[in-house]
Each structure stands twice: as structure tokens, then as C-alpha cells.
C-alpha positions as CSV (number, residue, x, y, z in Angstrom):
1,M,82.1,111.6,96.2
2,S,83.9,113.6,93.5
3,S,87.6,112.9,93.7
4,F,88.4,116.4,92.4
5,R,86.2,118.0,95.1
6,W,88.1,116.0,97.8
7,L,91.5,117.0,96.3
8,A,90.6,120.7,96.2
9,Y,89.3,120.5,99.8
10,L,92.4,118.9,101.1
11,M,94.7,121.3,99.3
12,G,92.8,124.2,100.8
13,L,92.8,122.7,104.2
14,V,96.6,122.3,104.2
15,V,97.1,125.9,103.2
16,V,94.7,127.2,105.9
17,A,96.4,125.0,108.5
18,C,99.8,126.7,107.5
19,S,101.5,123.3,107.6
20,P,105.1,123.4,106.3
21,A,104.7,119.9,104.9
22,P,104.8,120.0,101.1
23,D,101.6,118.7,99.4
24,S,102.3,115.4,97.6
25,G,100.2,116.3,94.6
26,S,103.0,116.4,92.0
27,V,103.8,112.8,91.4
28,S,106.0,111.6,88.6
29,D,104.6,109.3,85.9
30,A,106.7,106.4,87.2
31,E,105.5,106.9,90.7
32,A,101.9,107.3,89.6
33,D,102.1,104.0,87.6
34,A,103.4,102.1,90.6
35,G,100.5,100.6,92.5
36,S,98.1,102.4,90.2
37,A,98.6,105.6,92.2
38,R,96.7,108.8,91.5
39,P,97.6,112.4,92.3
40,A,97.6,112.9,96.1
41,G,94.1,113.5,97.5
42,Q,92.3,111.8,94.6
43,I,91.0,108.5,95.9
44,D,89.9,105.7,93.7
45,H,88.3,102.5,94.8
46,A,87.2,99.3,93.2
47,I,84.1,98.8,95.3
48,T,81.8,101.6,96.5
49,D,80.2,99.9,99.4
50,D,82.0,99.5,102.7
51,K,81.7,95.7,103.2
52,Q,84.9,94.2,104.5
53,A,86.9,92.3,102.0
54,Q,87.2,88.6,102.4
55,G,90.5,88.7,100.4
56,A,93.3,91.2,100.4
57,L,92.8,94.9,100.9
58,M,95.3,96.9,99.0
59,L,96.0,100.5,100.0
60,T,98.2,102.9,98.1
61,Y,99.7,106.0,99.7
62,V,101.9,108.7,98.3
63,E,104.4,109.9,100.9
64,Q,106.8,112.8,100.9
65,E,109.7,113.9,103.0
66,P,111.8,117.1,102.8
67,G,114.4,117.0,100.0
68,I,113.2,113.9,98.2
69,E,110.6,113.2,95.5
70,P,107.2,111.8,96.5
71,Y,107.2,108.0,96.6
72,V,104.6,105.2,96.7
73,N,103.9,103.1,99.8
74,R,101.7,100.1,99.1
75,V,100.1,98.3,102.0
76,I,98.5,94.9,101.5
77,I,96.4,93.5,104.4
78,T,94.8,90.1,105.0
79,A,93.6,88.3,108.1
80,D,97.1,86.9,108.6
81,F,99.5,89.5,107.2
82,L,100.4,93.1,106.5
83,R,102.9,93.9,103.8
84,M,104.4,97.3,102.9
85,D,106.5,97.9,99.8
86,D,106.9,100.5,97.0
87,G,104.2,99.1,94.7
88,S,106.2,96.2,93.3
89,D,106.3,92.5,94.3
90,Q,110.0,92.3,93.4
91,T,111.5,95.0,95.6
92,D,112.5,95.1,99.3
93,F,109.5,94.9,101.6
94,T,108.3,94.9,105.2
95,L,106.1,91.9,106.3
96,F,104.1,91.7,109.5
97,D,102.9,88.2,110.6
98,R,99.8,89.2,112.5
99,R,99.4,85.8,114.2
100,A,103.0,85.4,115.3
101,K,103.4,89.1,116.0
102,V,106.7,89.3,114.1
103,I,107.9,92.0,111.7
104,Y,110.3,91.1,108.9
105,S,112.4,93.7,107.0
106,V,113.5,91.9,103.8
107,S,116.5,93.1,101.8
108,H,117.0,91.4,98.4
109,D,120.5,93.0,97.9
110,D,121.7,91.5,101.2
111,R,119.5,88.4,101.0
112,T,118.5,89.0,104.6
113,A,115.4,89.2,106.7
114,L,115.6,91.2,109.9
115,E,113.1,89.9,112.5
116,L,111.5,92.2,115.1
117,H,109.7,90.4,117.9
118,E,107.3,91.9,120.3
119,Q,109.1,92.7,123.6
120,N,107.7,92.9,127.1
121,S,109.1,96.0,128.7
122,E,108.1,97.9,131.8
123,I,110.2,100.9,130.7
124,E,108.4,104.3,131.2
125,S,108.8,107.5,129.3
126,P,112.1,109.3,130.3
127,I,110.2,112.6,130.1
128,K,106.7,113.7,131.1
129,L,104.2,113.5,128.2
130,E,101.1,115.6,128.4
131,L,98.8,114.7,125.4
132,D,96.1,116.8,123.9
133,E,94.0,116.4,120.8
134,K,92.0,119.1,118.9
135,K,89.2,118.3,116.5
136,I,89.0,120.8,113.6
137,D,85.6,121.5,112.0
138,M,85.2,119.8,108.6
139,V,81.4,120.3,108.0
140,D,82.0,121.0,104.3
141,A,84.2,118.0,103.7
142,P,83.0,115.6,100.9
143,M,81.9,112.2,102.3
144,I,83.8,109.0,101.5
145,D,81.7,105.9,101.1
146,G,78.9,107.7,103.0
147,K,81.1,108.6,105.9
148,T,82.3,112.0,107.0
149,P,86.1,112.7,107.3
150,Q,87.3,114.2,110.5
151,H,90.4,116.3,111.1
152,Y,92.4,116.1,114.3
153,R,95.6,117.8,115.5
154,L,97.7,115.7,117.9
155,M,99.7,117.6,120.5
156,V,102.3,116.7,123.1
157,N,103.5,119.1,125.8
158,D,101.8,122.0,123.9
159,Q,103.8,121.0,120.8
160,L,102.0,120.1,117.5
161,C,103.1,116.6,116.4
162,R,100.7,115.6,113.6
163,D,97.6,116.6,111.7
164,T,95.5,113.6,110.6
165,I,92.4,113.3,108.6
166,V,90.5,110.1,109.3
167,V,87.3,108.4,108.2
168,P,85.6,106.7,111.1
169,G,84.2,103.2,110.2
170,L,86.2,102.9,107.0
171,H,88.6,99.9,106.6
172,T,88.2,98.8,110.2
173,E,90.2,95.6,109.5
174,A,93.1,97.7,108.2
175,V,93.0,99.9,111.3
176,Q,93.2,96.8,113.5
177,A,96.1,95.5,111.5
178,M,97.9,98.8,111.7
179,R,97.4,98.8,115.5
180,E,98.9,95.4,115.8
181,F,101.9,96.4,113.7
182,R,102.5,99.5,115.7
183,Q,102.2,97.6,118.9
184,V,105.1,95.4,118.0
185,L,107.2,98.3,116.7
186,A,106.5,100.3,119.8
187,S,107.6,97.5,122.0
188,V,110.9,97.4,120.2
189,H,111.3,101.1,120.5
190,R,110.6,100.9,124.3
191,G,113.4,98.3,124.6
192,N,115.8,100.7,122.9
193,I,115.0,103.7,125.1
194,P,118.0,103.0,127.4
195,N,120.3,103.2,124.4
196,T,118.6,106.4,123.0
197,P,120.6,109.6,123.5
198,V,118.8,112.3,125.5
199,D,118.8,114.8,122.6
200,M,116.9,112.3,120.5
201,Q,114.1,111.7,123.0
202,D,111.7,113.8,121.1
203,P,108.3,114.2,122.8
204,C,106.3,113.6,119.6
205,F,108.3,110.4,118.8
206,L,108.0,109.1,122.4
207,A,104.2,109.7,122.4
208,D,103.1,108.7,118.9
209,D,105.6,105.9,118.2
210,V,106.4,104.5,121.6
211,F,104.1,105.0,124.6
212,W,100.9,106.2,123.0
213,H,101.3,104.6,119.6
214,K,97.6,103.8,119.1
215,R,96.3,107.3,119.6
216,S,96.6,108.4,115.9
217,L,94.4,105.4,114.9
218,K,91.8,105.6,117.6
219,F,89.7,108.1,115.6
220,G,89.4,106.1,112.4
221,F,91.1,105.1,109.2
222,P,93.8,107.7,108.2
223,I,93.5,109.1,104.6
224,K,96.0,112.0,105.0
225,E,98.6,112.9,107.6
226,W,101.3,115.6,107.8
227,T,103.7,116.9,110.4
228,P,105.6,120.1,111.1
229,T,108.8,118.4,110.1
230,G,107.7,118.2,106.4
231,F,106.5,114.6,106.2
232,S,103.1,113.9,104.5
233,R,101.1,110.8,103.6
234,S,98.0,110.7,101.4
235,L,95.8,107.8,100.5
236,V,95.4,107.7,96.7
237,D,93.8,104.3,96.0
238,Y,92.3,101.3,97.7
239,K,91.0,98.0,96.3
240,Y,89.1,95.2,98.0
241,N,89.9,91.6,97.0
242,A,93.0,92.9,95.2
243,P,94.8,90.3,93.0
244,I,98.1,89.5,94.6
245,G,100.9,87.0,94.0
246,E,100.9,83.8,95.9
247,D,104.3,84.3,97.4
248,I,104.2,87.9,98.5
249,F,103.8,86.9,102.1
250,E,106.7,84.6,102.2
251,I,110.4,85.1,103.1
252,P,112.5,84.0,100.1
253,A,114.2,80.7,100.6
254,G,117.9,80.9,101.5
255,Y,117.7,84.4,103.0
256,L,119.7,84.8,106.2
257,R,117.4,85.6,109.1
258,K,118.5,88.0,111.8
259,T,116.8,89.1,114.9
260,S,117.0,92.5,116.6
261,S,117.6,92.5,120.4
262,A,118.1,95.7,122.4
263,G,119.0,97.6,119.3
264,Q,121.6,95.0,118.0
265,E,121.3,92.5,115.2
266,V,122.2,88.9,115.8
267,D,121.9,85.9,113.5
268,A,118.7,84.0,114.1
């Protein structure tokens, strides 16, 4: 696949879709250097076949939100862990222990690690959610590792929540790890529903992040997503068997661990 063909195709697709989300193609040199990022939509990879890596899979996304410059989100996945950071081993990070099902949010400035544990909650959605998904024709899309990308529009209560372009069969272990991570996060969100003001109970949030959190991943591995609110995320690089530091999946010694319960932090 030509990276430039894919970039041109994605840019045209976003324009045709009339999405208000800004395209994250203009990335500063500093951001591009972090995590070996490339301009949004241009995807590099270290291995061209699709065999699953025995070591770490490193994904680099460029994300953008209204009013701020594009930024790097690096995701490192192994059989035991998922880590998210800004492309550096030394900055704040989020760590997901896949076996223990615990998410840690680590802050170096505060020397703390906030723990989020999976919660068992029978809470139902406070509002009715009617889900719909529309597949958009992408017959001319360039293939990625021999697989054809697919474009879906995710709707809730006749409201557009998200456009996502996925590649079925690509990075299946990463998709599974993301599902596990979202499962824990969604359970925490459910536990916080009673404390959530009614005016903040957005149908898209309730569907995609709380009660139907797996639906955006059921179609395949996401390489680009954007929302009507102006958020966008584009995969720009991935590497199998990526070289990583030995301690990047560890909570630094001496950090205060806190646990979140019903929306409140308490010392662990």
C-alpha cells in the first residue's frame, strides 16, 4: 500500500463526510519525533506480514481536540499489559494490567498511582438508547497488509456519535486488549452514573463509553476515528516486537497508590 495514497484517500473521505473534526495532518516536528510519528494518515510499519507479534506491539496515534495542537498517543501492548503515554518512557502514563484487570493512572509530579478496579454493577442506562450503525462504501480504499479498510458511522437515538475506519483482521491481539481495557473503564463509569448530573448524561457517552463500549471495536482494528465534537485520532505508525524499556510496565517505587471508588479517591 502506498502511504501517500492512503493519506489522500482519508483526507478526501473526511471532506466528503462533512465532519467538523479537524484533520490531524499538520503535526509539529516535536510531535512527529515523539514515537516516530508520521503525518496523520500515513502509516508505517516494521513488518509487512500480519503475523501476531510475540513481543510488544507499539501503536502510535496522533490525536486532536478543538483548541489544542495535535498530540501523540503511544500504545504498547503485550500479553500482560497495555500502556498509553505521549511517546516517552519518562512522562505520565496509563497502565492496564490485563491479568489483574486494574488500570493505573501514574503521575510523576504527584508521585501517585490512581487505581481503577473493575466493578460489578447492575445499573442500567438512565435514558433509552437506540443504536444504529451504517457502513459506508469504501471500494476504492487502498488495502493495508492485504486487508480492506471499512468505514462505519455509529449512531445513537438518531444522533451521529462517531465515524470509524477499521481494518478487520489486523492487530487482533490489540483489539482484544483494547476491549479488556474498555470493559474495566466502562464498569467504573457505570458505578459513577448515580453521581452524574442529568445534563451530562450524553447518549453517545452512555452508549460508546459505558453500556455498549465494545461496539466501536467489534468491526476490527481502528486506524482512524473522528466525532462531531471535533475529536480525531489517526494511526500513524505500528511496530511488531518493538524495543521497550524493562521497567515501563512497573509502578515506580515509593509512589502513593490510591483507589477510586464511586467517583472518590481514597488511599489504597
